[in-house]
C-alpha positions as CSV (number, residue, x, y, z in Angstrom):
1,M,-35.7,-14.6,41.1
2,E,-38.2,-14.1,38.3
3,L,-37.8,-17.8,37.2
4,L,-38.5,-18.8,40.8
5,L,-41.8,-16.9,40.7
6,W,-42.8,-18.4,37.3
7,I,-42.3,-21.9,38.7
8,G,-43.3,-21.3,42.4
9,I,-46.6,-19.6,41.9
10,P,-48.2,-22.3,39.7
11,V,-46.9,-25.0,42.0
12,V,-48.5,-23.3,45.0
13,V,-51.8,-22.8,43.2
14,V,-52.0,-26.4,42.0
15,S,-51.1,-27.6,45.6
16,I,-54.0,-25.5,47.0
17,L,-56.4,-26.9,44.4
18,V,-55.4,-30.5,45.0
19,A,-55.7,-30.1,48.8
20,G,-59.2,-28.6,48.4
21,F,-60.3,-31.4,46.1
22,R,-59.0,-34.0,48.5
23,Q,-60.9,-32.4,51.4
24,S,-64.1,-32.2,49.3
25,S,-63.8,-35.9,48.3
26,W,-63.2,-36.9,51.9
27,R,-66.3,-34.9,53.0
28,K,-68.4,-36.5,50.3
29,A,-67.2,-40.0,51.4
30,Q,-68.0,-39.1,55.1
31,T,-71.5,-38.0,54.0
32,D,-72.1,-41.1,52.0
33,R,-70.9,-43.2,55.0
34,R,-73.4,-41.5,57.3
35,I,-76.2,-42.1,54.7
36,Q,-75.3,-45.8,54.6
37,E,-75.4,-45.9,58.4
38,L,-78.9,-44.5,58.4
39,G,-79.9,-47.3,55.9
40,R,-78.5,-49.9,58.2
41,E,-80.6,-48.5,61.1
42,G,-83.7,-49.0,59.0
43,F,-84.1,-45.6,57.4
44,R,-85.4,-46.0,53.8
45,A,-85.0,-42.8,51.8
46,S,-88.1,-42.4,49.7
47,H,-86.9,-39.0,48.5
48,A,-83.4,-37.4,48.6
49,L,-82.2,-33.9,48.1
50,S,-78.4,-33.4,48.0
51,R,-77.1,-30.0,47.4
52,G,-74.1,-28.0,48.7
53,G,-72.8,-30.5,51.2
54,V,-76.2,-31.2,52.8
55,S,-78.4,-34.2,52.1
56,V,-82.0,-34.1,53.1
57,L,-83.6,-37.6,53.1
58,F,-87.3,-38.3,53.6
59,D,-88.6,-41.7,54.8
60,D,-92.3,-41.9,54.0
61,S,-92.9,-45.2,55.8
62,R,-91.4,-43.9,59.1
63,R,-92.5,-40.3,58.4
64,E,-89.0,-39.1,59.3
65,V,-86.6,-36.6,57.7
66,A,-82.9,-36.8,58.0
67,F,-80.3,-34.0,57.5
68,V,-76.9,-35.4,56.7
69,R,-73.6,-33.5,56.5
70,W,-70.1,-34.8,56.5
71,D,-69.8,-34.2,60.3
72,S,-73.3,-34.8,61.6
73,T,-76.6,-36.6,61.1
74,Y,-80.0,-35.4,62.5
75,T,-83.3,-37.2,62.2
76,F,-86.7,-35.8,63.0
77,S,-90.4,-36.7,62.7
78,Y,-92.3,-35.0,59.8
79,A,-94.3,-33.4,62.6
80,D,-91.2,-31.6,63.9
81,V,-90.9,-29.7,60.7
82,R,-92.3,-26.2,61.4
83,T,-91.7,-24.2,58.3
84,R,-89.9,-24.4,55.0
85,T,-89.0,-21.2,53.2
86,W,-87.5,-20.4,49.9
87,H,-85.0,-17.5,50.0
88,W,-83.3,-15.7,47.2
89,L,-81.7,-12.5,46.2
90,D,-83.2,-10.5,43.3
91,K,-80.7,-9.3,40.8
92,N,-82.4,-7.3,38.0
93,G,-85.5,-9.6,38.1
94,T,-83.5,-12.8,38.3
95,K,-83.6,-14.9,41.5
96,I,-80.0,-15.8,42.5
97,N,-78.4,-17.4,45.6
98,N,-81.5,-19.6,46.0
99,R,-81.8,-21.7,49.2
100,I,-84.4,-23.5,51.1
101,S,-84.6,-23.1,54.9
102,I,-86.3,-25.9,56.9
103,A,-87.1,-24.9,60.5
104,I,-87.4,-27.8,63.0
105,A,-89.0,-27.8,66.5
106,N,-85.7,-28.5,68.2
107,P,-83.9,-25.8,70.2
108,E,-80.4,-27.3,69.5
109,T,-80.7,-27.6,65.8
110,P,-83.6,-25.3,64.8
111,L,-82.7,-24.5,61.2
112,F,-81.2,-26.3,58.2
113,D,-80.3,-24.4,55.0
114,V,-79.9,-26.2,51.6
115,H,-78.4,-24.1,48.8
116,M,-80.1,-24.9,45.5
117,L,-78.9,-25.0,41.9
118,G,-81.2,-22.2,40.8
119,A,-84.7,-20.8,41.1
120,R,-86.4,-23.6,39.1
121,D,-84.6,-26.2,41.3
122,A,-85.8,-24.4,44.5
123,E,-89.3,-24.0,43.2
124,Q,-89.5,-27.7,42.3
125,W,-88.2,-28.9,45.6
126,M,-90.4,-26.5,47.6
127,A,-93.5,-28.1,45.9
128,K,-92.0,-31.6,46.4
129,I,-91.3,-31.0,50.1
130,D,-94.8,-29.6,50.6
131,A,-96.3,-32.7,49.0
132,I,-94.1,-35.1,51.0
133,L,-94.8,-33.6,54.4
134,E,-98.5,-33.0,53.8
135,S,-99.3,-36.5,52.4
């Protein structure tokens, strides 16, 4: 019985990890496919932010922003972007769990959250998004 546990538990753990990796790879491939479809439709990404399963693409010539996930694609005019906000949790003076929320003037998909790599990453992208949308 003990031998079965020594063999069985690692096999189950490895199986779970492999299944998760396959799903993650499949989702990334789906996201990439959706981005390519946007390109075929004439969307030319001047700037791209890809974090945590969400890609935010900006087309300066068309003045459109696209939000792409493995299961959906949404495009909006720059004018539809209402607010962009940087959120974080403070842990002993350190900003953790950084994310940027982009609010859109659309009742069906009003908010998109992009989880960032850290405070510096979020700060840089907030400045960049402001410059992109206000140019």
